[in-house]
PQR file of N, CA, C, O and H, with PARSE charges and radii, in Angstrom:
ATOM      1  N   MET A   1     206.657 -36.110   6.118 -0.4000 1.5000
ATOM      2  CA  MET A   1     206.166 -35.014   6.922 -0.0000 2.0000
ATOM      3  C   MET A   1     204.945 -34.411   6.224  0.5500 1.7000
ATOM      4  O   MET A   1     204.959 -34.169   5.017 -0.5500 1.4000
ATOM      5  N   ILE A   2     203.912 -34.178   6.992 -0.4000 1.5000
ATOM      6  CA  ILE A   2     202.703 -33.593   6.409 -0.0000 2.0000
ATOM      7  C   ILE A   2     202.850 -32.069   6.339  0.5500 1.7000
ATOM      8  O   ILE A   2     203.671 -31.484   7.045 -0.5500 1.4000
ATOM      9  H   ILE A   2     203.901 -34.374   7.973  0.4000 1.0000
ATOM     10  N   ASP A   3     202.051 -31.442   5.485 -0.4000 1.5000
ATOM     11  CA  ASP A   3     202.166 -29.999   5.292 -0.0000 2.0000
ATOM     12  C   ASP A   3     201.989 -29.216   6.581  0.5500 1.7000
ATOM     13  O   ASP A   3     202.685 -28.224   6.799 -0.5500 1.4000
ATOM     14  H   ASP A   3     201.384 -31.918   4.912  0.4000 1.0000
ATOM     15  N   ALA A   4     201.082 -29.638   7.430 -0.4000 1.5000
ATOM     16  CA  ALA A   4     200.859 -28.920   8.690 -0.0000 2.0000
ATOM     17  C   ALA A   4     202.142 -28.856   9.514  0.5500 1.7000
ATOM     18  O   ALA A   4     202.413 -27.843  10.158 -0.5500 1.4000
ATOM     19  H   ALA A   4     200.517 -30.444   7.253  0.4000 1.0000
ATOM     20  N   GLU A   5     202.931 -29.928   9.500 -0.4000 1.5000
ATOM     21  CA  GLU A   5     204.196 -29.934  10.226 -0.0000 2.0000
ATOM     22  C   GLU A   5     205.241 -29.081   9.520  0.5500 1.7000
ATOM     23  O   GLU A   5     206.010 -28.374  10.170 -0.5500 1.4000
ATOM     24  H   GLU A   5     202.710 -30.751   8.977  0.4000 1.0000
ATOM     25  N   ARG A   6     205.270 -29.146   8.194 -0.4000 1.5000
ATOM     26  CA  ARG A   6     206.257 -28.377   7.430 -0.0000 2.0000
ATOM     27  C   ARG A   6     206.103 -26.886   7.658  0.5500 1.7000
ATOM     28  O   ARG A   6     207.095 -26.158   7.685 -0.5500 1.4000
ATOM     29  H   ARG A   6     204.645 -29.720   7.666  0.4000 1.0000
ATOM     30  N   PHE A   7     204.860 -26.419   7.824 -0.4000 1.5000
ATOM     31  CA  PHE A   7     204.611 -24.992   7.920 -0.0000 2.0000
ATOM     32  C   PHE A   7     204.320 -24.528   9.339  0.5500 1.7000
ATOM     33  O   PHE A   7     203.962 -23.367   9.539 -0.5500 1.4000
ATOM     34  H   PHE A   7     204.054 -27.011   7.802  0.4000 1.0000
ATOM     35  N   ALA A   8     204.464 -25.405  10.328 -0.4000 1.5000
ATOM     36  CA  ALA A   8     204.163 -25.051  11.709 -0.0000 2.0000
ATOM     37  C   ALA A   8     205.265 -24.194  12.331  0.5500 1.7000
ATOM     38  O   ALA A   8     205.005 -23.436  13.266 -0.5500 1.4000
ATOM     39  H   ALA A   8     204.755 -26.348  10.165  0.4000 1.0000
ATOM     40  N   GLU A   9     206.473 -24.307  11.828 -0.4000 1.5000
ATOM     41  CA  GLU A   9     207.604 -23.582  12.385 -0.0000 2.0000
ATOM     42  C   GLU A   9     207.679 -22.165  11.829  0.5500 1.7000
ATOM     43  O   GLU A   9     207.231 -21.894  10.715 -0.5500 1.4000
ATOM     44  H   GLU A   9     206.684 -24.923  11.069  0.4000 1.0000
ATOM     45  N   VAL A  10     208.247 -21.280  12.614 -0.4000 1.5000
ATOM     46  CA  VAL A  10     208.560 -19.932  12.141 -0.0000 2.0000
ATOM     47  C   VAL A  10     210.063 -19.908  11.918  0.5500 1.7000
ATOM     48  O   VAL A  10     210.845 -20.143  12.840 -0.5500 1.4000
ATOM     49  H   VAL A  10     208.611 -21.500  13.519  0.4000 1.0000
ATOM     50  N   TYR A  11     210.451 -19.625  10.705 -0.4000 1.5000
ATOM     51  CA  TYR A  11     211.866 -19.630  10.354 -0.0000 2.0000
ATOM     52  C   TYR A  11     212.358 -18.190  10.226  0.5500 1.7000
ATOM     53  O   TYR A  11     212.055 -17.515   9.242 -0.5500 1.4000
ATOM     54  H   TYR A  11     209.816 -19.434   9.956  0.4000 1.0000
ATOM     55  N   TRP A  12     213.108 -17.723  11.203 -0.4000 1.5000
ATOM     56  CA  TRP A  12     213.576 -16.345  11.223 -0.0000 2.0000
ATOM     57  C   TRP A  12     214.784 -16.138  10.330  0.5500 1.7000
ATOM     58  O   TRP A  12     215.029 -15.016   9.885 -0.5500 1.4000
ATOM     59  H   TRP A  12     213.354 -18.271  12.003  0.4000 1.0000
ATOM     60  N   ALA A  13     215.534 -17.170  10.061 -0.4000 1.5000
ATOM     61  CA  ALA A  13     216.784 -17.029   9.313 -0.0000 2.0000
ATOM     62  C   ALA A  13     216.671 -17.603   7.906  0.5500 1.7000
ATOM     63  O   ALA A  13     217.604 -18.244   7.423 -0.5500 1.4000
ATOM     64  H   ALA A  13     215.335 -18.080  10.422  0.4000 1.0000
ATOM     65  N   LEU A  14     215.546 -17.381   7.249 -0.4000 1.5000
ATOM     66  CA  LEU A  14     215.383 -17.909   5.895 -0.0000 2.0000
ATOM     67  C   LEU A  14     216.439 -17.337   4.967  0.5500 1.7000
ATOM     68  O   LEU A  14     216.805 -16.167   5.070 -0.5500 1.4000
ATOM     69  H   LEU A  14     214.788 -16.860   7.641  0.4000 1.0000
ATOM     70  N   CYS A  15     216.916 -18.161   4.073 -0.4000 1.5000
ATOM     71  CA  CYS A  15     217.844 -17.697   3.051 -0.0000 2.0000
ATOM     72  C   CYS A  15     217.145 -16.593   2.253  0.5500 1.7000
ATOM     73  O   CYS A  15     215.985 -16.756   1.876 -0.5500 1.4000
ATOM     74  H   CYS A  15     216.619 -19.112   3.989  0.4000 1.0000
ATOM     75  N   PRO A  16     217.816 -15.494   1.992 -0.5600 1.5000
ATOM     76  CA  PRO A  16     217.171 -14.404   1.260  0.2800 2.0000
ATOM     77  C   PRO A  16     216.841 -14.750  -0.191  0.5500 1.7000
ATOM     78  O   PRO A  16     216.171 -13.978  -0.877 -0.5500 1.4000
ATOM     79  N   HIS A  17     217.302 -15.895  -0.652 -0.4000 1.5000
ATOM     80  CA  HIS A  17     217.063 -16.290  -2.041 -0.0000 2.0000
ATOM     81  C   HIS A  17     215.945 -17.319  -2.177  0.5500 1.7000
ATOM     82  O   HIS A  17     215.653 -17.782  -3.280 -0.5500 1.4000
ATOM     83  H   HIS A  17     217.846 -16.522  -0.095  0.4000 1.0000
ATOM     84  N   LEU A  18     215.319 -17.677  -1.051 -0.4000 1.5000
ATOM     85  CA  LEU A  18     214.159 -18.561  -1.079 -0.0000 2.0000
ATOM     86  C   LEU A  18     212.963 -17.772  -1.592  0.5500 1.7000
ATOM     87  O   LEU A  18     212.708 -16.658  -1.134 -0.5500 1.4000
ATOM     88  H   LEU A  18     215.557 -17.301  -0.155  0.4000 1.0000
ATOM     89  N   ARG A  19     212.242 -18.337  -2.527 -0.4000 1.5000
ATOM     90  CA  ARG A  19     211.079 -17.664  -3.106 -0.0000 2.0000
ATOM     91  C   ARG A  19     209.859 -18.561  -3.001  0.5500 1.7000
ATOM     92  O   ARG A  19     209.971 -19.787  -3.032 -0.5500 1.4000
ATOM     93  H   ARG A  19     212.449 -19.242  -2.899  0.4000 1.0000
ATOM     94  N   TRP A  20     208.680 -17.935  -2.876 -0.4000 1.5000
ATOM     95  CA  TRP A  20     207.421 -18.658  -2.880 -0.0000 2.0000
ATOM     96  C   TRP A  20     206.350 -17.731  -3.435  0.5500 1.7000
ATOM     97  O   TRP A  20     206.462 -16.506  -3.375 -0.5500 1.4000
ATOM     98  H   TRP A  20     208.589 -16.939  -2.851  0.4000 1.0000
ATOM     99  N   LYS A  21     205.332 -18.338  -3.965 -0.4000 1.5000
ATOM    100  CA  LYS A  21     204.306 -17.601  -4.696 -0.0000 2.0000
ATOM    101  C   LYS A  21     203.649 -16.492  -3.875  0.5500 1.7000
ATOM    102  O   LYS A  21     203.489 -15.378  -4.374 -0.5500 1.4000
ATOM    103  H   LYS A  21     205.241 -19.333  -4.014  0.4000 1.0000
ATOM    104  N   THR A  22     203.271 -16.767  -2.649 -0.4000 1.5000
ATOM    105  CA  THR A  22     202.505 -15.784  -1.885 -0.0000 2.0000
ATOM    106  C   THR A  22     203.329 -14.577  -1.461  0.5500 1.7000
ATOM    107  O   THR A  22     202.753 -13.583  -1.019 -0.5500 1.4000
ATOM    108  H   THR A  22     203.401 -17.672  -2.244  0.4000 1.0000
ATOM    109  N   GLN A  23     204.647 -14.623  -1.575 -0.4000 1.5000
ATOM    110  CA  GLN A  23     205.430 -13.450  -1.210 -0.0000 2.0000
ATOM    111  C   GLN A  23     205.216 -12.304  -2.201  0.5500 1.7000
ATOM    112  O   GLN A  23     205.599 -11.168  -1.921 -0.5500 1.4000
ATOM    113  H   GLN A  23     205.115 -15.431  -1.934  0.4000 1.0000
ATOM    114  N   PHE A  24     204.615 -12.586  -3.340 -0.4000 1.5000
ATOM    115  CA  PHE A  24     204.374 -11.558  -4.342 -0.0000 2.0000
ATOM    116  C   PHE A  24     202.954 -10.999  -4.287  0.5500 1.7000
ATOM    117  O   PHE A  24     202.580 -10.171  -5.117 -0.5500 1.4000
ATOM    118  H   PHE A  24     204.304 -13.509  -3.567  0.4000 1.0000
ATOM    119  N   TYR A  25     202.168 -11.448  -3.318 -0.4000 1.5000
ATOM    120  CA  TYR A  25     200.811 -10.929  -3.166 -0.0000 2.0000
ATOM    121  C   TYR A  25     200.867  -9.549  -2.518  0.5500 1.7000
ATOM    122  O   TYR A  25     201.756  -9.271  -1.714 -0.5500 1.4000
ATOM    123  H   TYR A  25     202.472 -12.121  -2.644  0.4000 1.0000
ATOM    124  N   ALA A  26     199.930  -8.703  -2.864 -0.4000 1.5000
ATOM    125  CA  ALA A  26     199.879  -7.357  -2.293 -0.0000 2.0000
ATOM    126  C   ALA A  26     199.118  -7.395  -0.969  0.5500 1.7000
ATOM    127  O   ALA A  26     197.908  -7.171  -0.930 -0.5500 1.4000
ATOM    128  H   ALA A  26     199.207  -8.929  -3.517  0.4000 1.0000
ATOM    129  N   GLU A  27     199.832  -7.677   0.098 -0.4000 1.5000
ATOM    130  CA  GLU A  27     199.259  -7.700   1.439 -0.0000 2.0000
ATOM    131  C   GLU A  27     200.126  -6.844   2.343  0.5500 1.7000
ATOM    132  O   GLU A  27     201.256  -6.505   1.994 -0.5500 1.4000
ATOM    133  H   GLU A  27     200.815  -7.859   0.066  0.4000 1.0000
ATOM    134  N   ALA A  28     199.606  -6.506   3.477 -0.4000 1.5000
ATOM    135  CA  ALA A  28     200.409  -5.771   4.445 -0.0000 2.0000
ATOM    136  C   ALA A  28     201.598  -6.633   4.858  0.5500 1.7000
ATOM    137  O   ALA A  28     201.422  -7.818   5.143 -0.5500 1.4000
ATOM    138  H   ALA A  28     198.688  -6.782   3.761  0.4000 1.0000
ATOM    139  N   PRO A  29     202.795  -6.072   4.896 -0.5600 1.5000
ATOM    140  CA  PRO A  29     203.967  -6.868   5.257  0.2800 2.0000
ATOM    141  C   PRO A  29     203.921  -7.327   6.712  0.5500 1.7000
ATOM    142  O   PRO A  29     203.454  -6.604   7.592 -0.5500 1.4000
ATOM    143  N   THR A  30     204.408  -8.523   6.941 -0.4000 1.5000
ATOM    144  CA  THR A  30     204.533  -9.058   8.292 -0.0000 2.0000
ATOM    145  C   THR A  30     205.928  -9.631   8.439  0.5500 1.7000
ATOM    146  O   THR A  30     206.542 -10.049   7.457 -0.5500 1.4000
ATOM    147  H   THR A  30     204.788  -9.109   6.226  0.4000 1.0000
ATOM    148  N   VAL A  31     206.425  -9.650   9.654 -0.4000 1.5000
ATOM    149  CA  VAL A  31     207.745 -10.220   9.910 -0.0000 2.0000
ATOM    150  C   VAL A  31     207.587 -11.270  10.976  0.5500 1.7000
ATOM    151  O   VAL A  31     207.131 -10.941  12.071 -0.5500 1.4000
ATOM    152  H   VAL A  31     205.927  -9.311  10.452  0.4000 1.0000
ATOM    153  N   PRO A  32     207.933 -12.505  10.728 -0.5600 1.5000
ATOM    154  CA  PRO A  32     208.295 -13.044   9.422  0.2800 2.0000
ATOM    155  C   PRO A  32     207.053 -13.182   8.548  0.5500 1.7000
ATOM    156  O   PRO A  32     205.931 -13.103   9.048 -0.5500 1.4000
ATOM    157  N   PRO A  33     207.246 -13.386   7.260 -0.5600 1.5000
ATOM    158  CA  PRO A  33     206.084 -13.539   6.387  0.2800 2.0000
ATOM    159  C   PRO A  33     205.314 -14.803   6.735  0.5500 1.7000
ATOM    160  O   PRO A  33     205.913 -15.790   7.162 -0.5500 1.4000
ATOM    161  N   PRO A  34     204.011 -14.792   6.564 -0.5600 1.5000
ATOM    162  CA  PRO A  34     203.248 -16.005   6.859  0.2800 2.0000
ATOM    163  C   PRO A  34     203.667 -17.118   5.912  0.5500 1.7000
ATOM    164  O   PRO A  34     203.911 -16.865   4.732 -0.5500 1.4000
ATOM    165  N   PRO A  35     203.754 -18.338   6.406 -0.5600 1.5000
ATOM    166  CA  PRO A  35     204.184 -19.430   5.530  0.2800 2.0000
ATOM    167  C   PRO A  35     203.144 -19.710   4.455  0.5500 1.7000
ATOM    168  O   PRO A  35     201.943 -19.656   4.720 -0.5500 1.4000
ATOM    169  N   PRO A  36     203.594 -20.004   3.257 -0.5600 1.5000
ATOM    170  CA  PRO A  36     202.648 -20.357   2.201  0.2800 2.0000
ATOM    171  C   PRO A  36     202.036 -21.710   2.506  0.5500 1.7000
ATOM    172  O   PRO A  36     202.632 -22.517   3.219 -0.5500 1.4000
ATOM    173  N   ASP A  37     200.870 -21.962   1.980 -0.4000 1.5000
ATOM    174  CA  ASP A  37     200.231 -23.240   2.242 -0.0000 2.0000
ATOM    175  C   ASP A  37     200.171 -24.125   1.010  0.5500 1.7000
ATOM    176  O   ASP A  37     199.519 -25.169   1.031 -0.5500 1.4000
ATOM    177  H   ASP A  37     200.386 -21.307   1.400  0.4000 1.0000
ATOM    178  N   ASP A  38     200.845 -23.722  -0.070 -0.4000 1.5000
ATOM    179  CA  ASP A  38     200.782 -24.542  -1.280 -0.0000 2.0000
ATOM    180  C   ASP A  38     202.001 -25.442  -1.457  0.5500 1.7000
ATOM    181  O   ASP A  38     201.958 -26.374  -2.260 -0.5500 1.4000
ATOM    182  H   ASP A  38     201.374 -22.874  -0.087  0.4000 1.0000
ATOM    183  N   GLY A  39     203.076 -25.188  -0.733 -0.4000 1.5000
ATOM    184  CA  GLY A  39     204.244 -26.054  -0.797 -0.0000 2.0000
ATOM    185  C   GLY A  39     205.142 -25.841  -1.993  0.5500 1.7000
ATOM    186  O   GLY A  39     206.029 -26.658  -2.242 -0.5500 1.4000
ATOM    187  H   GLY A  39     203.111 -24.431  -0.081  0.4000 1.0000
ATOM    188  N   PHE A  40     204.943 -24.760  -2.750 -0.4000 1.5000
ATOM    189  CA  PHE A  40     205.779 -24.518  -3.918 -0.0000 2.0000
ATOM    190  C   PHE A  40     206.820 -23.453  -3.608  0.5500 1.7000
ATOM    191  O   PHE A  40     206.489 -22.287  -3.388 -0.5500 1.4000
ATOM    192  H   PHE A  40     204.223 -24.096  -2.548  0.4000 1.0000
ATOM    193  N   PHE A  41     208.075 -23.865  -3.592 -0.4000 1.5000
ATOM    194  CA  PHE A  41     209.190 -22.971  -3.309 -0.0000 2.0000
ATOM    195  C   PHE A  41     210.205 -23.099  -4.429  0.5500 1.7000
ATOM    196  O   PHE A  41     210.262 -24.121  -5.113 -0.5500 1.4000
ATOM    197  H   PHE A  41     208.344 -24.811  -3.771  0.4000 1.0000
ATOM    198  N   TRP A  42     211.010 -22.051  -4.616 -0.4000 1.5000
ATOM    199  CA  TRP A  42     212.111 -22.156  -5.572 -0.0000 2.0000
ATOM    200  C   TRP A  42     213.249 -21.266  -5.105  0.5500 1.7000
ATOM    201  O   TRP A  42     213.076 -20.389  -4.258 -0.5500 1.4000
ATOM    202  H   TRP A  42     210.963 -21.221  -4.061  0.4000 1.0000
ATOM    203  N   CYS A  43     214.404 -21.513  -5.674 -0.4000 1.5000
ATOM    204  CA  CYS A  43     215.610 -20.762  -5.356 -0.0000 2.0000
ATOM    205  C   CYS A  43     215.798 -19.684  -6.419  0.5500 1.7000
ATOM    206  O   CYS A  43     215.648 -19.956  -7.611 -0.5500 1.4000
ATOM    207  H   CYS A  43     214.545 -22.225  -6.362  0.4000 1.0000
ATOM    208  N   ALA A  44     216.123 -18.472  -6.000 -0.4000 1.5000
ATOM    209  CA  ALA A  44     216.336 -17.380  -6.950 -0.0000 2.0000
ATOM    210  C   ALA A  44     217.550 -17.639  -7.838  0.5500 1.7000
ATOM    211  O   ALA A  44     217.625 -17.107  -8.945 -0.5500 1.4000
ATOM    212  H   ALA A  44     216.246 -18.251  -5.032  0.4000 1.0000
ATOM    213  N   PHE A  45     218.496 -18.442  -7.373 -0.4000 1.5000
ATOM    214  CA  PHE A  45     219.684 -18.732  -8.179 -0.0000 2.0000
ATOM    215  C   PHE A  45     219.414 -19.776  -9.247  0.5500 1.7000
ATOM    216  O   PHE A  45     219.786 -19.596 -10.407 -0.5500 1.4000
ATOM    217  H   PHE A  45     218.436 -18.874  -6.473  0.4000 1.0000
ATOM    218  N   THR A  46     218.761 -20.873  -8.857 -0.4000 1.5000
ATOM    219  CA  THR A  46     218.550 -21.967  -9.811 -0.0000 2.0000
ATOM    220  C   THR A  46     217.227 -21.856 -10.547  0.5500 1.7000
ATOM    221  O   THR A  46     217.053 -22.456 -11.608 -0.5500 1.4000
ATOM    222  H   THR A  46     218.459 -21.019  -7.915  0.4000 1.0000
ATOM    223  N   GLN A  47     216.290 -21.088  -9.990 -0.4000 1.5000
ATOM    224  CA  GLN A  47     214.944 -20.947 -10.555 -0.0000 2.0000
ATOM    225  C   GLN A  47     214.209 -22.285 -10.615  0.5500 1.7000
ATOM    226  O   GLN A  47     213.326 -22.477 -11.451 -0.5500 1.4000
ATOM    227  H   GLN A  47     216.431 -20.600  -9.129  0.4000 1.0000
ATOM    228  N   THR A  48     214.577 -23.211  -9.725 -0.4000 1.5000
ATOM    229  CA  THR A  48     213.923 -24.515  -9.633 -0.0000 2.0000
ATOM    230  C   THR A  48     213.677 -24.840  -8.163  0.5500 1.7000
ATOM    231  O   THR A  48     214.000 -24.051  -7.274 -0.5500 1.4000
ATOM    232  H   THR A  48     215.295 -23.056  -9.045  0.4000 1.0000
ATOM    233  N   CYS A  49     213.102 -26.012  -7.927 -0.4000 1.5000
ATOM    234  CA  CYS A  49     212.831 -26.457  -6.557 -0.0000 2.0000
ATOM    235  C   CYS A  49     214.069 -27.057  -5.895  0.5500 1.7000
ATOM    236  O   CYS A  49     214.006 -27.496  -4.746 -0.5500 1.4000
ATOM    237  H   CYS A  49     212.840 -26.653  -8.649  0.4000 1.0000
ATOM    238  N   LEU A  50     215.187 -27.078  -6.607 -0.4000 1.5000
ATOM    239  CA  LEU A  50     216.451 -27.552  -6.045 -0.0000 2.0000
ATOM    240  C   LEU A  50     217.416 -26.386  -5.933  0.5500 1.7000
ATOM    241  O   LEU A  50     217.509 -25.555  -6.837 -0.5500 1.4000
ATOM    242  H   LEU A  50     215.238 -26.721  -7.540  0.4000 1.0000
ATOM    243  N   GLY A  51     218.130 -26.329  -4.826 -0.4000 1.5000
ATOM    244  CA  GLY A  51     219.108 -25.265  -4.639 -0.0000 2.0000
ATOM    245  C   GLY A  51     220.403 -25.571  -5.367  0.5500 1.7000
ATOM    246  O   GLY A  51     220.533 -26.635  -5.973 -0.5500 1.4000
ATOM    247  H   GLY A  51     218.054 -27.004  -4.092  0.4000 1.0000
ATOM    248  N   PRO A  52     221.366 -24.656  -5.319 -0.5600 1.5000
ATOM    249  CA  PRO A  52     222.656 -24.864  -5.971  0.2800 2.0000
ATOM    250  C   PRO A  52     223.390 -26.107  -5.468  0.5500 1.7000
ATOM    251  O   PRO A  52     224.233 -26.663  -6.171 -0.5500 1.4000
ATOM    252  N   ASP A  53     223.066 -26.536  -4.255 -0.4000 1.5000
ATOM    253  CA  ASP A  53     223.695 -27.732  -3.695 -0.0000 2.0000
ATOM    254  C   ASP A  53     222.966 -29.016  -4.068  0.5500 1.7000
ATOM    255  O   ASP A  53     223.377 -30.101  -3.655 -0.5500 1.4000
ATOM    256  H   ASP A  53     222.381 -26.084  -3.683  0.4000 1.0000
ATOM    257  N   GLY A  54     221.891 -28.910  -4.840 -0.4000 1.5000
ATOM    258  CA  GLY A  54     221.147 -30.086  -5.285 -0.0000 2.0000
ATOM    259  C   GLY A  54     220.079 -30.559  -4.321  0.5500 1.7000
ATOM    260  O   GLY A  54     219.375 -31.527  -4.609 -0.5500 1.4000
ATOM    261  H   GLY A  54     221.557 -28.029  -5.175  0.4000 1.0000
ATOM    262  N   ALA A  55     219.942 -29.893  -3.173 -0.4000 1.5000
ATOM    263  CA  ALA A  55     218.948 -30.284  -2.167 -0.0000 2.0000
ATOM    264  C   ALA A  55     217.637 -29.531  -2.394  0.5500 1.7000
ATOM    265  O   ALA A  55     217.609 -28.474  -3.025 -0.5500 1.4000
ATOM    266  H   ALA A  55     220.514 -29.106  -2.939  0.4000 1.0000
ATOM    267  N   LEU A  56     216.557 -30.098  -1.866 -0.4000 1.5000
ATOM    268  CA  LEU A  56     215.224 -29.520  -1.994 -0.0000 2.0000
ATOM    269  C   LEU A  56     215.155 -28.143  -1.339  0.5500 1.7000
ATOM    270  O   LEU A  56     215.737 -27.923  -0.277 -0.5500 1.4000
ATOM    271  H   LEU A  56     216.580 -30.956  -1.353  0.4000 1.0000
ATOM    272  N   VAL A  57     214.448 -27.229  -1.974 -0.4000 1.5000
ATOM    273  CA  VAL A  57     214.272 -25.868  -1.482 -0.0000 2.0000
ATOM    274  C   VAL A  57     212.937 -25.778  -0.748  0.5500 1.7000
ATOM    275  O   VAL A  57     211.881 -25.953  -1.354 -0.5500 1.4000
ATOM    276  H   VAL A  57     213.975 -27.408  -2.837  0.4000 1.0000
ATOM    277  N   GLU A  58     212.983 -25.504   0.555 -0.4000 1.5000
ATOM    278  CA  GLU A  58     211.800 -25.273   1.373 -0.0000 2.0000
ATOM    279  C   GLU A  58     212.262 -24.642   2.678  0.5500 1.7000
ATOM    280  O   GLU A  58     213.441 -24.743   3.020 -0.5500 1.4000
ATOM    281  H   GLU A  58     213.842 -25.361   1.048  0.4000 1.0000
ATOM    282  N   PRO A  59     211.370 -23.996   3.412 -0.5600 1.5000
ATOM    283  CA  PRO A  59     211.793 -23.263   4.606  0.2800 2.0000
ATOM    284  C   PRO A  59     212.619 -24.084   5.594  0.5500 1.7000
ATOM    285  O   PRO A  59     213.608 -23.590   6.135 -0.5500 1.4000
ATOM    286  N   GLU A  60     212.226 -25.311   5.826 -0.4000 1.5000
ATOM    287  CA  GLU A  60     212.948 -26.136   6.798 -0.0000 2.0000
ATOM    288  C   GLU A  60     214.419 -26.290   6.435  0.5500 1.7000
ATOM    289  O   GLU A  60     215.280 -26.227   7.312 -0.5500 1.4000
ATOM    290  H   GLU A  60     211.423 -25.712   5.387  0.4000 1.0000
ATOM    291  N   SER A  61     214.716 -26.489   5.162 -0.4000 1.5000
ATOM    292  CA  SER A  61     216.102 -26.717   4.765 -0.0000 2.0000
ATOM    293  C   SER A  61     216.833 -25.440   4.368  0.5500 1.7000
ATOM    294  O   SER A  61     218.058 -25.451   4.247 -0.5500 1.4000
ATOM    295  H   SER A  61     214.016 -26.540   4.450  0.4000 1.0000
ATOM    296  N   CYS A  62     216.115 -24.350   4.165 -0.4000 1.5000
ATOM    297  CA  CYS A  62     216.741 -23.088   3.746 -0.0000 2.0000
ATOM    298  C   CYS A  62     216.813 -22.080   4.887  0.5500 1.7000
ATOM    299  O   CYS A  62     216.924 -20.878   4.645 -0.5500 1.4000
ATOM    300  H   CYS A  62     215.120 -24.342   4.263  0.4000 1.0000
ATOM    301  N   ALA A  63     216.750 -22.551   6.109 -0.4000 1.5000
ATOM    302  CA  ALA A  63     216.791 -21.661   7.269 -0.0000 2.0000
ATOM    303  C   ALA A  63     218.020 -21.918   8.123  0.5500 1.7000
ATOM    304  O   ALA A  63     218.021 -21.629   9.320 -0.5500 1.4000
ATOM    305  H   ALA A  63     216.660 -23.528   6.306  0.4000 1.0000
ATOM    306  N   SER A  64     219.051 -22.452   7.521 -0.4000 1.5000
ATOM    307  CA  SER A  64     220.240 -22.783   8.286 -0.0000 2.0000
ATOM    308  C   SER A  64     221.496 -22.348   7.549  0.5500 1.7000
ATOM    309  O   SER A  64     221.683 -22.665   6.374 -0.5500 1.4000
ATOM    310  H   SER A  64     219.050 -22.687   6.549  0.4000 1.0000
ATOM    311  N   ALA A  65     222.345 -21.626   8.244 -0.4000 1.5000
ATOM    312  CA  ALA A  65     223.621 -21.221   7.659 -0.0000 2.0000
ATOM    313  C   ALA A  65     224.527 -22.425   7.443  0.5500 1.7000
ATOM    314  O   ALA A  65     225.591 -22.298   6.837 -0.5500 1.4000
ATOM    315  H   ALA A  65     222.194 -21.369   9.198  0.4000 1.0000
ATOM    316  N   HIS A  66     224.115 -23.596   7.934 -0.4000 1.5000
ATOM    317  CA  HIS A  66     224.905 -24.808   7.730 -0.0000 2.0000
ATOM    318  C   HIS A  66     224.701 -25.390   6.338  0.5500 1.7000
ATOM    319  O   HIS A  66     225.464 -26.256   5.913 -0.5500 1.4000
ATOM    320  H   HIS A  66     223.251 -23.699   8.426  0.4000 1.0000
ATOM    321  N   ARG A  67     223.682 -24.926   5.626 -0.4000 1.5000
ATOM    322  CA  ARG A  67     223.472 -25.400   4.255 -0.0000 2.0000
ATOM    323  C   ARG A  67     224.572 -24.812   3.374  0.5500 1.7000
ATOM    324  O   ARG A  67     224.898 -23.630   3.490 -0.5500 1.4000
ATOM    325  H   ARG A  67     223.061 -24.222   5.971  0.4000 1.0000
ATOM    326  N   ALA A  68     225.135 -25.621   2.507 -0.4000 1.5000
ATOM    327  CA  ALA A  68     226.315 -25.238   1.727 -0.0000 2.0000
ATOM    328  C   ALA A  68     226.125 -23.987   0.881  0.5500 1.7000
ATOM    329  O   ALA A  68     227.092 -23.259   0.653 -0.5500 1.4000
ATOM    330  H   ALA A  68     224.871 -26.580   2.412  0.4000 1.0000
ATOM    331  N   CYS A  69     224.927 -23.715   0.416 -0.4000 1.5000
ATOM    332  CA  CYS A  69     224.696 -22.574  -0.481 -0.0000 2.0000
ATOM    333  C   CYS A  69     223.982 -21.419   0.203  0.5500 1.7000
ATOM    334  O   CYS A  69     223.637 -20.440  -0.460 -0.5500 1.4000
ATOM    335  H   CYS A  69     224.142 -24.305   0.601  0.4000 1.0000
ATOM    336  N   TYR A  70     223.752 -21.500   1.493 -0.4000 1.5000
ATOM    337  CA  TYR A  70     222.954 -20.512   2.228 -0.0000 2.0000
ATOM    338  C   TYR A  70     223.443 -19.082   1.990  0.5500 1.7000
ATOM    339  O   TYR A  70     224.590 -18.745   2.285 -0.5500 1.4000
ATOM    340  H   TYR A  70     224.032 -22.294   2.032  0.4000 1.0000
ATOM    341  N   GLY A  71     222.560 -18.260   1.459 -0.4000 1.5000
ATOM    342  CA  GLY A  71     222.826 -16.839   1.317 -0.0000 2.0000
ATOM    343  C   GLY A  71     223.749 -16.411   0.196  0.5500 1.7000
ATOM    344  O   GLY A  71     223.813 -15.224  -0.124 -0.5500 1.4000
ATOM    345  H   GLY A  71     221.628 -18.533   1.220  0.4000 1.0000
ATOM    346  N   THR A  72     224.463 -17.341  -0.407 -0.4000 1.5000
ATOM    347  CA  THR A  72     225.444 -16.958  -1.424 -0.0000 2.0000
ATOM    348  C   THR A  72     225.130 -17.508  -2.804  0.5500 1.7000
ATOM    349  O   THR A  72     225.516 -16.915  -3.811 -0.5500 1.4000
ATOM    350  H   THR A  72     224.411 -18.305  -0.146  0.4000 1.0000
ATOM    351  N   GLY A  73     224.439 -18.626  -2.861 -0.4000 1.5000
ATOM    352  CA  GLY A  73     224.197 -19.283  -4.140 -0.0000 2.0000
ATOM    353  C   GLY A  73     225.380 -20.109  -4.591  0.5500 1.7000
ATOM    354  O   GLY A  73     225.335 -20.744  -5.645 -0.5500 1.4000
ATOM    355  H   GLY A  73     224.125 -19.108  -2.043  0.4000 1.0000
ATOM    356  N   ARG A  74     226.442 -20.103  -3.798 -0.4000 1.5000
ATOM    357  CA  ARG A  74     227.632 -20.896  -4.120 -0.0000 2.0000
ATOM    358  C   ARG A  74     227.748 -22.042  -3.129  0.5500 1.7000
ATOM    359  O   ARG A  74     227.491 -21.881  -1.937 -0.5500 1.4000
ATOM    360  H   ARG A  74     226.479 -19.587  -2.942  0.4000 1.0000
ATOM    361  N   VAL A  75     228.134 -23.183  -3.635 -0.4000 1.5000
ATOM    362  CA  VAL A  75     228.317 -24.344  -2.763 -0.0000 2.0000
ATOM    363  C   VAL A  75     229.712 -24.257  -2.163  0.5500 1.7000
ATOM    364  O   VAL A  75     230.715 -24.206  -2.875 -0.5500 1.4000
ATOM    365  H   VAL A  75     228.344 -23.314  -4.604  0.4000 1.0000
ATOM    366  N   ARG A  76     229.749 -24.240  -0.828 -0.4000 1.5000
ATOM    367  CA  ARG A  76     231.049 -24.136  -0.131 -0.0000 2.0000
ATOM    368  C   ARG A  76     231.719 -25.465  -0.034  0.5500 1.7000
ATOM    369  O   ARG A  76     232.815 -25.565   0.518 -0.5500 1.4000
ATOM    370  H   ARG A  76     228.935 -24.281  -0.249  0.4000 1.0000
TER
END
């Protein structure tokens, strides 16, 4: 998947523990936040690009309550 496709979606249900560099910029807040264009995401629990369940951390995969660690940091 190319970056344009990865960031074309608006993800309203992002896991609250998903982090990305541009969320720390001092800009006027928007809901939802504009997607970053650098592709670097990390999990607040693991502090890496992999979530507690071992899967890649990015908006597409962190926007579903069906993910085992969604919202809790614990693998169900």
